[in-house]
Z-matrix of the N, CA and C atoms (Angstrom, degrees):
N
C 1 1.454
C 2 1.527 1 110.42
N 3 1.320 2 117.18 1 -44.82
C 4 1.458 3 120.55 2 -178.57
C 5 1.514 4 110.64 3 -65.71
N 6 1.321 5 117.35 4 -39.85
C 7 1.464 6 120.10 5 -179.59
C 8 1.523 7 110.86 6 -65.13
N 9 1.334 8 117.55 7 -40.52
C 10 1.468 9 120.27 8 179.46
C 11 1.524 10 110.60 9 -63.95
N 12 1.298 11 116.09 10 -42.84
C 13 1.458 12 119.47 11 -178.34
C 14 1.524 13 110.42 12 -67.39
N 15 1.315 14 118.22 13 -42.57
C 16 1.461 15 121.30 14 -179.08
C 17 1.516 16 112.33 15 -67.28
N 18 1.316 17 117.40 16 -34.34
C 19 1.466 18 119.00 17 -177.94
C 20 1.526 19 111.74 18 -73.66
N 21 1.338 20 117.87 19 -22.07
C 22 1.462 21 119.66 20 -179.76
C 23 1.527 22 112.44 21 -85.69
N 24 1.329 23 118.17 22 -10.20
C 25 1.462 24 121.70 23 -178.69
C 26 1.519 25 109.09 24 -98.08
N 27 1.303 26 115.81 25 126.71
C 28 1.458 27 120.68 26 174.99
C 29 1.520 28 108.67 27 -79.50
N 30 1.316 29 117.14 28 132.49
C 31 1.464 30 119.22 29 -178.20
C 32 1.519 31 111.50 30 -69.43
N 33 1.318 32 118.90 31 -22.32
C 34 1.467 33 120.23 32 178.54
C 35 1.522 34 112.01 33 -72.49
N 36 1.337 35 117.01 34 -18.63
C 37 1.454 36 120.70 35 -179.10
C 38 1.525 37 112.39 36 -82.69
N 39 1.318 38 118.16 37 -6.85
C 40 1.453 39 121.52 38 -174.04
C 41 1.513 40 111.48 39 -108.83
N 42 1.320 41 115.09 40 148.94
C 43 1.459 42 119.28 41 173.38
C 44 1.527 43 109.94 42 -75.59
N 45 1.308 44 117.05 43 -35.23
C 46 1.457 45 120.33 44 174.99
C 47 1.517 46 106.11 45 -93.43
N 48 1.305 47 116.19 46 105.21
C 49 1.456 48 120.52 47 -171.37
C 50 1.522 49 111.89 48 -71.23
N 51 1.289 50 118.44 49 -38.46
C 52 1.455 51 120.41 50 -177.85
C 53 1.521 52 108.14 51 -89.30
N 54 1.312 53 116.57 52 107.37
C 55 1.455 54 119.97 53 -176.45
C 56 1.521 55 111.88 54 -63.66
N 57 1.302 56 116.94 55 -33.14
C 58 1.456 57 119.77 56 -177.54
C 59 1.525 58 111.82 57 -70.74
N 60 1.335 59 118.00 58 -15.80
C 61 1.465 60 119.62 59 -179.97
C 62 1.522 61 112.10 60 -98.87
N 63 1.313 62 117.74 61 11.02
C 64 1.459 63 121.00 62 178.03
C 65 1.529 64 108.11 63 -76.07
N 66 1.335 65 118.80 64 107.48
C 67 1.459 66 120.52 65 -172.94
C 68 1.524 67 113.78 66 -68.04
N 69 1.296 68 118.49 67 -24.79
C 70 1.460 69 119.40 68 -179.30
C 71 1.519 70 111.92 69 -73.60
N 72 1.306 71 117.16 70 -11.48
C 73 1.459 72 121.56 71 -176.34
C 74 1.528 73 112.23 72 -106.18
N 75 1.328 74 118.05 73 4.14
C 76 1.462 75 120.74 74 -174.03
C 77 1.528 76 112.61 75 -63.61
N 78 1.310 77 117.56 76 -45.53
C 79 1.465 78 119.74 77 -177.65
C 80 1.522 79 111.91 78 -66.42
N 81 1.331 80 117.25 79 -37.03
C 82 1.461 81 118.94 80 179.40
C 83 1.522 82 111.43 81 -71.65
N 84 1.317 83 117.71 82 -17.26
C 85 1.463 84 121.10 83 176.52
C 86 1.524 85 112.13 84 -87.61
N 87 1.328 86 117.28 85 0.08
C 88 1.453 87 120.07 86 173.80
C 89 1.514 88 114.78 87 101.06
N 90 1.305 89 119.20 88 12.51
C 91 1.461 90 120.96 89 178.33
C 92 1.524 91 108.47 90 -71.40
N 93 1.316 92 116.20 91 130.68
C 94 1.462 93 121.14 92 -179.47
C 95 1.520 94 109.89 93 -72.73
N 96 1.310 95 115.72 94 153.16
C 97 1.455 96 119.58 95 -177.36
C 98 1.522 97 112.86 96 -64.59
N 99 1.357 98 118.02 97 -29.41
C 100 1.466 99 119.68 98 177.08
C 101 1.527 100 110.31 99 -67.42
N 102 1.330 101 116.26 100 -36.94
C 103 1.464 102 120.51 101 -179.89
C 104 1.522 103 111.25 102 -70.83
N 105 1.310 104 116.11 103 -24.95
C 106 1.462 105 120.44 104 -179.09
C 107 1.527 106 111.41 105 -65.76
N 108 1.323 107 116.94 106 -31.50
C 109 1.467 108 120.68 107 178.90
C 110 1.520 109 112.24 108 -61.87
N 111 1.322 110 117.38 109 -32.54
C 112 1.465 111 121.68 110 -176.18
C 113 1.523 112 112.54 111 -104.75
N 114 1.318 113 117.59 112 10.47
C 115 1.460 114 120.72 113 -177.73
C 116 1.528 115 109.91 114 -88.87
N 117 1.318 116 117.09 115 118.07
C 118 1.470 117 122.50 116 -179.29
C 119 1.530 118 111.57 117 -65.20
N 120 1.318 119 117.02 118 -36.66
C 121 1.462 120 120.63 119 -178.82
C 122 1.517 121 112.18 120 -63.00
N 123 1.326 122 116.85 121 -35.40
C 124 1.452 123 120.67 122 179.75
C 125 1.525 124 111.38 123 -68.55
N 126 1.315 125 116.99 124 -42.25
C 127 1.462 126 121.27 125 -175.53
C 128 1.520 127 113.43 126 -84.58
N 129 1.326 128 118.57 127 -29.95
C 130 1.466 129 121.32 128 -174.78
C 131 1.520 130 113.79 129 -113.39
N 132 1.317 131 117.67 130 -8.62
C 133 1.457 132 120.05 131 -178.40
C 134 1.516 133 111.21 132 86.00
N 135 1.324 134 117.58 133 175.18
C 136 1.457 135 121.15 134 -178.85
C 137 1.527 136 111.29 135 -66.50
N 138 1.310 137 115.41 136 153.75
C 139 1.467 138 120.34 137 -177.70
C 140 1.526 139 111.50 138 -64.15
N 141 1.331 140 117.68 139 -26.59
C 142 1.466 141 120.75 140 179.39
C 143 1.528 142 110.43 141 -61.80
N 144 1.320 143 116.25 142 -34.84
C 145 1.459 144 120.34 143 -177.63
C 146 1.525 145 113.27 144 -86.13
N 147 1.321 146 118.14 145 -6.05
C 148 1.462 147 121.29 146 179.92
C 149 1.520 148 112.13 147 -75.03
N 150 1.337 149 116.83 148 -30.66
C 151 1.465 150 119.70 149 -178.72
C 152 1.526 151 109.90 150 -85.48
N 153 1.325 152 115.94 151 161.62
C 154 1.461 153 121.07 152 -179.23
C 155 1.521 154 112.77 153 -75.92
N 156 1.310 155 117.51 154 -23.48
C 157 1.462 156 121.43 155 -177.83
C 158 1.517 157 110.04 156 -115.08
N 159 1.316 158 115.63 157 142.39
C 160 1.456 159 120.57 158 176.13
C 161 1.519 160 109.46 159 -83.67
N 162 1.316 161 118.10 160 150.10
C 163 1.465 162 120.08 161 176.65
C 164 1.524 163 110.94 162 -61.77
N 165 1.311 164 116.40 163 155.60
C 166 1.470 165 122.24 164 -178.09
C 167 1.526 166 111.64 165 -55.76
N 168 1.324 167 117.18 166 -42.65
C 169 1.462 168 120.62 167 -174.73
C 170 1.528 169 111.52 168 -64.76
N 171 1.309 170 117.30 169 -28.65
C 172 1.456 171 120.06 170 -178.96
C 173 1.521 172 110.78 171 -72.35
N 174 1.324 173 117.28 172 -33.25
C 175 1.459 174 121.66 173 -174.71
C 176 1.524 175 113.54 174 -86.36
N 177 1.317 176 117.95 175 -0.60
C 178 1.460 177 119.48 176 -179.30
C 179 1.521 178 109.75 177 -68.18
N 180 1.295 179 115.94 178 129.92
C 181 1.462 180 120.96 179 176.93
C 182 1.524 181 108.17 180 -117.30
N 183 1.296 182 115.10 181 134.22
C 184 1.459 183 117.87 182 178.41
C 185 1.523 184 109.00 183 -82.59
N 186 1.322 185 115.96 184 154.62
C 187 1.462 186 120.72 185 177.37
C 188 1.519 187 109.06 186 -72.65
N 189 1.321 188 117.62 187 142.78
C 190 1.465 189 118.62 188 178.32
C 191 1.528 190 110.74 189 -63.37
N 192 1.287 191 114.81 190 144.67
C 193 1.451 192 120.56 191 -179.98
C 194 1.532 193 109.02 192 -63.02
N 195 1.314 194 116.94 193 141.02
C 196 1.464 195 120.91 194 -176.51
C 197 1.523 196 112.55 195 -62.75
N 198 1.318 197 117.16 196 -23.18
C 199 1.460 198 119.83 197 178.09
C 200 1.528 199 111.56 198 -66.09
N 201 1.326 200 116.51 199 -28.45
C 202 1.461 201 120.49 200 -175.52
C 203 1.525 202 113.40 201 -96.25
N 204 1.303 203 118.80 202 -10.00
C 205 1.461 204 121.23 203 -178.26
C 206 1.528 205 113.43 204 -58.29
N 207 1.347 206 120.34 205 -41.29
C 208 1.469 207 118.82 206 178.46
C 209 1.531 208 113.36 207 -63.15
N 210 1.329 209 117.15 208 -22.83
C 211 1.457 210 120.26 209 -178.38
C 212 1.522 211 112.90 210 -83.09
N 213 1.319 212 117.74 211 -15.38
C 214 1.457 213 120.70 212 -179.30
C 215 1.517 214 110.40 213 -73.54
N 216 1.322 215 116.16 214 145.46
C 217 1.458 216 120.46 215 178.88
C 218 1.516 217 109.66 216 -76.09
N 219 1.309 218 115.20 217 141.11
C 220 1.456 219 118.37 218 173.39
C 221 1.524 220 108.38 219 -82.68
N 222 1.317 221 116.63 220 162.69
C 223 1.459 222 120.65 221 -178.12
C 224 1.522 223 111.85 222 -67.22
N 225 1.316 224 117.32 223 -24.34
C 226 1.460 225 121.31 224 -176.77
C 227 1.523 226 113.36 225 -97.23
N 228 1.330 227 117.26 226 3.67
C 229 1.465 228 118.65 227 -175.98
C 230 1.523 229 110.30 228 -74.35
N 231 1.305 230 114.81 229 141.53
C 232 1.459 231 121.52 230 176.43
C 233 1.517 232 107.72 231 -126.56
N 234 1.308 233 115.10 232 132.90
C 235 1.455 234 119.72 233 178.99
C 236 1.519 235 109.49 234 -89.84
N 237 1.306 236 115.33 235 133.65
C 238 1.457 237 120.65 236 174.26
C 239 1.516 238 107.69 237 -97.09
N 240 1.309 239 115.58 238 124.90
C 241 1.453 240 120.67 239 -178.95
C 242 1.519 241 108.24 240 -114.50
N 243 1.315 242 115.19 241 128.44
C 244 1.456 243 120.89 242 178.79
C 245 1.517 244 107.26 243 -122.72
N 246 1.310 245 116.02 244 128.52
C 247 1.449 246 121.40 245 177.78
C 248 1.518 247 108.18 246 -114.69
N 249 1.298 248 115.34 247 123.58
C 250 1.457 249 120.30 248 179.08
C 251 1.516 250 108.17 249 -121.02
N 252 1.310 251 115.81 250 129.77
C 253 1.451 252 120.93 251 179.29
C 254 1.520 253 108.22 252 -118.73
N 255 1.294 254 115.29 253 115.25
C 256 1.460 255 120.36 254 177.40
C 257 1.520 256 107.57 255 -104.88
N 258 1.301 257 115.61 256 101.63
C 259 1.453 258 120.04 257 -178.79
C 260 1.516 259 108.85 258 -145.55
N 261 1.294 260 114.98 259 140.24
C 262 1.457 261 120.14 260 178.23
C 263 1.524 262 111.31 261 -97.99
N 264 1.326 263 116.52 262 4.76
C 265 1.455 264 119.76 263 -179.07
C 266 1.519 265 110.26 264 -75.38
N 267 1.306 266 114.85 265 142.80
C 268 1.462 267 120.72 266 176.05
C 269 1.525 268 108.64 267 -98.50
N 270 1.314 269 115.16 268 172.67
C 271 1.459 270 120.24 269 176.72
C 272 1.525 271 110.04 270 -59.80
N 273 1.300 272 116.00 271 -38.20
C 274 1.463 273 121.05 272 178.27
C 275 1.533 274 110.97 273 -59.11
N 276 1.343 275 116.98 274 -43.22
C 277 1.466 276 120.77 275 178.99
C 278 1.524 277 111.28 276 -60.69
N 279 1.322 278 116.43 277 -42.69
C 280 1.462 279 120.22 278 -180.00
C 281 1.526 280 111.31 279 -64.71
N 282 1.322 281 116.63 280 -41.50
C 283 1.466 282 120.03 281 -179.09
C 284 1.526 283 110.79 282 -68.20
N 285 1.318 284 117.49 283 -44.24
C 286 1.463 285 121.07 284 -178.55
C 287 1.528 286 110.71 285 -66.40
N 288 1.321 287 117.60 286 -35.90
C 289 1.462 288 120.37 287 178.95
C 290 1.524 289 112.26 288 -73.63
N 291 1.303 290 117.47 289 -13.40
C 292 1.465 291 121.48 290 -179.19
C 293 1.528 292 111.26 291 -73.34
N 294 1.320 293 117.03 292 -34.73
C 295 1.461 294 121.14 293 -177.72
C 296 1.521 295 109.37 294 -154.17
N 297 1.330 296 115.75 295 158.36
C 298 1.460 297 119.12 296 176.33
C 299 1.527 298 111.13 297 -106.89
N 300 1.333 299 117.32 298 6.03
C 301 1.467 300 121.71 299 176.68
C 302 1.523 301 108.86 300 -96.08
N 303 1.306 302 116.44 301 129.65
C 304 1.464 303 120.90 302 -176.99
C 305 1.526 304 111.29 303 -65.22
N 306 1.332 305 117.55 304 -37.11
C 307 1.463 306 119.98 305 -179.88
C 308 1.528 307 110.83 306 -64.62
N 309 1.326 308 117.45 307 -39.86
C 310 1.466 309 120.84 308 177.88
C 311 1.521 310 110.50 309 -63.96
N 312 1.322 311 116.59 310 -42.59
C 313 1.468 312 120.84 311 179.59
C 314 1.524 313 110.48 312 -63.95
N 315 1.337 314 116.97 313 -41.51
C 316 1.470 315 120.88 314 178.93
C 317 1.524 316 110.23 315 -64.51
N 318 1.329 317 117.59 316 -41.55
C 319 1.471 318 120.76 317 179.73
C 320 1.533 319 110.98 318 -65.67
N 321 1.338 320 117.43 319 -42.04
C 322 1.469 321 120.59 320 177.63
C 323 1.521 322 109.87 321 -60.33
N 324 1.317 323 116.05 322 -47.40
C 325 1.464 324 120.23 323 -179.86
C 326 1.528 325 111.31 324 -63.54
N 327 1.322 326 116.90 325 -37.92
C 328 1.461 327 120.47 326 178.82
C 329 1.527 328 110.80 327 -64.11
N 330 1.332 329 117.28 328 -42.24
C 331 1.471 330 120.14 329 176.95
C 332 1.526 331 111.24 330 -65.69
N 333 1.327 332 117.33 331 -37.40
C 334 1.466 333 120.26 332 177.27
C 335 1.524 334 111.28 333 -64.56
N 336 1.326 335 116.50 334 -42.45
C 337 1.466 336 119.91 335 178.02
C 338 1.528 337 110.96 336 -64.79
N 339 1.336 338 116.94 337 -37.47
C 340 1.461 339 120.55 338 176.49
C 341 1.522 340 110.38 339 -64.02
N 342 1.338 341 116.90 340 -42.57
C 343 1.462 342 121.14 341 179.28
C 344 1.529 343 110.87 342 -60.35
N 345 1.323 344 116.75 343 -46.07
C 346 1.473 345 121.04 344 179.12
C 347 1.518 346 110.13 345 -61.75
N 348 1.327 347 116.24 346 -43.59
C 349 1.464 348 120.16 347 179.60
C 350 1.528 349 111.12 348 -63.87
N 351 1.320 350 117.86 349 -41.21
C 352 1.470 351 121.43 350 179.06
C 353 1.524 352 111.81 351 -67.52
N 354 1.324 353 117.21 352 -31.60
C 355 1.474 354 119.96 353 176.98
C 356 1.527 355 110.84 354 -71.59
N 357 1.312 356 116.59 355 -37.35
C 358 1.468 357 120.30 356 -179.12
C 359 1.530 358 111.83 357 -75.35
N 360 1.321 359 116.54 358 -33.74
C 361 1.471 360 121.42 359 -178.10
C 362 1.534 361 109.78 360 -127.31
N 363 1.332 362 118.13 361 76.56
C 364 1.468 363 119.18 362 -176.71
C 365 1.533 364 113.71 363 -66.62
N 366 1.338 365 117.70 364 -20.80
C 367 1.469 366 119.52 365 -179.40
C 368 1.533 367 111.89 366 -76.71
N 369 1.313 368 118.16 367 -21.10
C 370 1.474 369 120.45 368 178.53
C 371 1.531 370 109.40 369 -124.77
N 372 1.327 371 115.29 370 66.27
C 373 1.463 372 119.91 371 -178.50
C 374 1.524 373 110.82 372 -74.12
N 375 1.323 374 114.96 373 140.53
C 376 1.459 375 121.20 374 175.18
C 377 1.520 376 107.81 375 -94.38
N 378 1.324 377 116.88 376 132.80
C 379 1.464 378 122.61 377 -178.87
C 380 1.516 379 109.26 378 -132.78
N 381 1.329 380 115.17 379 175.84
C 382 1.456 381 120.50 380 174.81
C 383 1.507 382 113.13 381 85.47
N 384 1.327 383 114.94 382 -170.47
C 385 1.470 384 118.73 383 -178.69
C 386 1.527 385 111.24 384 -69.53
N 387 1.308 386 114.44 385 158.88
C 388 1.465 387 119.93 386 179.09
C 389 1.526 388 109.74 387 -72.93
N 390 1.301 389 115.86 388 136.98
C 391 1.466 390 120.20 389 177.12
C 392 1.520 391 109.39 390 -87.92
N 393 1.323 392 115.47 391 161.73
C 394 1.469 393 119.37 392 178.96
C 395 1.524 394 110.51 393 -64.54
N 396 1.329 395 116.22 394 -30.41
C 397 1.469 396 120.53 395 177.62
C 398 1.534 397 110.90 396 -63.84
N 399 1.344 398 116.90 397 -44.39
C 400 1.474 399 120.92 398 -179.50
C 401 1.528 400 110.87 399 -69.59
N 402 1.332 401 116.69 400 -35.61
C 403 1.465 402 119.18 401 175.87
C 404 1.524 403 110.45 402 -65.32
N 405 1.305 404 116.43 403 -37.59
C 406 1.464 405 120.80 404 178.05
C 407 1.529 406 110.94 405 -66.10
N 408 1.347 407 116.80 406 -40.24
C 409 1.470 408 120.56 407 176.68
C 410 1.527 409 110.92 408 -61.03
N 411 1.329 410 116.66 409 -43.44
C 412 1.464 411 120.57 410 179.69
C 413 1.522 412 110.64 411 -65.13
N 414 1.323 413 116.31 412 -37.69
C 415 1.462 414 120.41 413 178.92
C 416 1.527 415 110.63 414 -65.11
N 417 1.327 416 117.15 415 -42.28
C 418 1.474 417 120.76 416 177.64
C 419 1.529 418 110.79 417 -65.67
N 420 1.316 419 116.73 418 -38.36
C 421 1.466 420 120.77 419 177.93
C 422 1.525 421 109.93 420 -64.03
N 423 1.318 422 116.26 421 -38.40
C 424 1.459 423 121.53 422 -179.59
C 425 1.527 424 110.98 423 -68.03
N 426 1.312 425 116.87 424 -36.98
C 427 1.464 426 121.11 425 -179.56
C 428 1.523 427 110.99 426 -69.24
N 429 1.335 428 117.02 427 -35.13
C 430 1.472 429 120.36 428 178.79
C 431 1.495 430 108.60 429 -61.12
């Protein structure tokens, strides 16, 4: 089985040129677990990866096939993205579907109203916990 698999793989197609030095394949090639303790390839990796530079043959890149060149993106291409949302749900529907507790819905709405107010008036931002007055405003808004 190992011989058939190795003979079908071209060594030029691999980054690790020496198939026998591929440490991840040692156990499947029949190396005993006791021998694995003393195997340098297992602990340090293949010798190709020990040096700072890769061999010339590993870095060879083939030219893209001419059939695929039109499909490649050009450096100046810009993608236009359009997002369309077709929904009849209102903000109220989203808030009510978020929770079935009225207090939670009132608090969510109160935070949303605070956010809108802070966006409109950034110089007088409201912070901190919600006051009973603001919760009451959100409750009245919800009832309307």
